[in-house]
N, C-alpha and C positions, 0 to 999 in steps of 0.2 A: 705352359707358364715357365718363364725362365727367371733365374736369379742372377743379376749382374755380377760378373767377376768369377763365377764358378763354372759356367759352361754346362751346368747340369740342370735338367728340368724334368718334369713329369708330363705325361700326356693323358688326356681324358677324352673318351668318346661319349658324346651326349646324344640322346635320342633326337631325331629331327622332327620336331613338332610342327614344322611348316606344312607337312602333308595333311594335317588335320584341319580341314576347312570348315568344320562345324562350329568353331569358336565364334561367339558373337562379340560385338564391339564392347559390350559391358562386362565380358568375362575377363578377369585379370590374367595376364600372362604368367606362366610359372617362372619363379625366380630361381636361378641356379646359384646356390651359395658359394661364396669364394672359399677356397681351401688353401691355407698356407702351405708352402712346400714342406716346411719342417713337420707339419701334421700329416701330410700325405705320405711322407717317407718314414712314418713310425708304425711298426708292426704292433697290432693289438695283442693283448695278453693271450687270448685263446688261439690266435693265429700262430703265435710262437710255439705252441705245443705241437704243431704239425709241420713247422718250417725247419728244414735242415740247418744245422748250426752255421754252415758256410754261407748260406743265403741270409741268415740273420745278420751276420757281420757285414755282408756286402751292403744290405739296406741301411744298417746303422752307419756304415762308413759314408754312404751317400748323404744321409741325413746330416751328419756332422759337417760334411763339405758344404752343403747348402747353408748351414748355419755359420759358416766361416771358420770352423774349428779344424784347420787343415792338419795339424799335428795329431789330433784325436782321430780324425778321419783315417789317416794313414795307419794308426794303431789297429783300428778295426779291419781295414782292408788287407793288412798283412796276414790276417787269419783267413782271408777269403781268396788267396792267390791260386788255390787249386781250381777255382772257377776262372774261366777265360776273362770274364768281365772284371772280376776282382783283381786279377793280375794286370789287366789293362789300366785300370784306374789307379792301382797302387804304383804302377810303373811311372805314370805321368805325374802323380803327386810327389814321388821320390825325386823325379827329375826337377820339378819345380823347386824342391827344397835342396837341390844340388847334392843329393845322396846318390851319386852316380853309379856306384857298384850295385846298390839295391835296384835302381832304375833299370840298369842293364839286365839284371837277373829276372825281374818281374816282367819286363817287356818281352824278353826272350821266351818266357813261359807262355805269355799271351800269343806270341807268334806260333808256337808249337800247337796251340789249340785254336788257331784262327777260325776254323770251321764252326766253333761254338761261340764266337764273339757276338754279343748282342742278345744271346738267348736269355740270360738271367735278367738283364735290364728290361727286355720286352715283357717278361713274366710279371714284373712289378710296375709296368707302365713308365719306366724311366728311360729318358734319352740323354745321351752324353755327346757333346761336341766341344772339342777343345781347340784353343788357339795355340799354334806352335810356330816359333820363329824359324823361317827357312833361310833368310839372310838377315843382315842388319836392318834392311829396309822393308822386308816383306814377311808377313806371317800368313800361314794357311790354317784353315779350319779343318780339323780331321775328325772323322767319325769312328765308331766302334767297328773297325774292320782291319784287315791285314795291312792295307795301305797306311792307315793311321799309326799302327804299331811299328811298322818298319821305318816310317819317317821319324817317330819318336826315338827309335834305336839309333838312327843316323845322328840325331842331335846329341844323344848320350855319347856315342863314339867320338864325335867331333870334340866335345868338351874333354874327353879323355885322351885326345890326340891319337886315337886308334883309327888312323886314316884308312887302312886296308879293310877293316871290318865295316866302316861306314860306306866305303865304295861298294863292297859286296852287297850290302842291303839295297843301295840305290840301283845297282845293276840288276838285281832281282826284281825290283819294282819296275824298272824300265822294260824288262822282258814281259812282265805282266801287263803293263800299260804303256806301250811305246809312245803314245801321243800325249801323255800326262805332262803338262807344262810345269807343274809344281815339282815333279820329280826331276825334270831336265834342269830347272833352275837350281834345285838343291845340289845336283851333281856338278853343275858348272861352278857353283860357289865353292864346293868341297875341293874340286880339282885345282882351282886357282889358289886356294888356301894351302893345299898340301904341296903343290909343285908350281909355284908362280912363274918360274923362269923356263919352264919346259915348253919347247915349241910344239911338241906332239900334243901336249895338253891344250895349248891354244887352238890347234887345228881341230881337236875333238870338240871343243866348245863351239867353234864356228859351225861345225856340222850339227851339233845339238840344236842350234838356233836357226837352222835352215828353214826358210819359208815363214818365219815368225814375224808377225806384225804386232804393233802396240795396241792390242785389243783390250787387255785388262792390266791391272797393276802387276800381275805375275808375269805376263808377256813382256811388259816394260822392263821388269827386273832382269829377265833373261837377255834382253837387248843390251842392257848395261854390261853384262858379263861378256856378251859377244863383242862389244866395243873394246873392252879391256883386252880380250884375246887378239883382236885385230891389231891393236896398238902393240901388243907383245910380238906380233909377227911383222911389225913395221909397215902395216897397211893403214897408213894414217888417214888418207882421204876417205877410205871405206869406213873407218872408225868414226870420223867426224860426221859423215852422212847418216850413219846408224844412230848416233846420239841426237842429231838434229831431228831426225824422224821420230825418235822416241819422245822427244820433248814437245812435239806438236800437240800431244794429248795430255792435258793436265787434270782433267776431271777424275776424281776418285784416287788420284795419285798422292801419296803422302809427301809432306814437305821434305822428309828425309830422303826419299827416293829421288825427288826432283833435284835436290842439292847434290846427291851422288852423281847424277847424270851431268850436271853442269860442271862439277869439279873434274870429272873425267874429260869433259870437252875442253876444259882449260888446259889439262895436261897434254891433250892432243894438239891444241893450238901451239903450245910451247914446243912440242916436238916438231911441228911443221915450220918452226921459225917465225911465228907470228906472235911476238911477245905482247903487242898491244891488245890483241883479241884475248889472249890468255889473261892479261891483267884485268881487263874489263870484267871477265867472268869472275875472277877471284875477288875483285872489289865488291861486286854484288853479293857474293857469298859472305864476305866479311861483314858487310852491313847487316845481313840477316842473322848471322851467327859467328861472332868473332872467334869462337873456340873450335870452329869446324876444321877437322883434319889439321893440316899444316899450312892453312891459308895465310895466317898472320906472318909466319916465317917466310913464305914465298913472296909476300908483299914487302918484306923488310921491316916489319913492325915489331 
């Protein structure tokens, strides 16, 4: 059972009564009572007598998060950061509240204890999956593992403009999971953000996107950065073909991602000396969103 907006939920294993074929048609089926998440995440009085204090605060923090009390949840979770799961959740909550120094400290603690991630959550039947922005157009769902923690640290370091620390995290992730498209996309975004005019960066991004097709929104996002890198290298025909191919698949792609692709294609048409095609793209973008990027200025409005 999940609670919208929190990304945290509990799991329950039920007995499989389907194997009991002795039930007759007149026998009523057993009803499974619904349990509210806030009740499921409340430790009973007697259980508290034998529950370590750090685990009490972890469960209490989860309960407050489910109830929507994020400030109070973080207060509890700060007392549970010696647990890997407590540090994980406290780090992401601090990140959400833009408390970047706290977020960096707690997520670094979770990374140090990554082999223990998920252990405390599993004990209480709690699952956590968080949505994390990778680029302006793409978000990724991260679980309670080292990958999720390192991606969270990358987001923290980017906001702090600690580019080298962010790249170190991503390079570590890429060594662990060399085919992870989310990691490649995050690295491409970071590289262009940190060094937009560096030809070596553009070449690296093109290599990161080698063999990538527009299979999922994340793949499409990486193709967007590949096209930007190709334009940076002056390979305009290749950039246009990359964008056109990426735009062929629109299912499950956000409007923001599709607009970013079309805006980039307008810039490529402009660089190719095709102002009519560029203006056509920009006019469509303006009709959809008059405040998008610098579209109005490019149209002379």
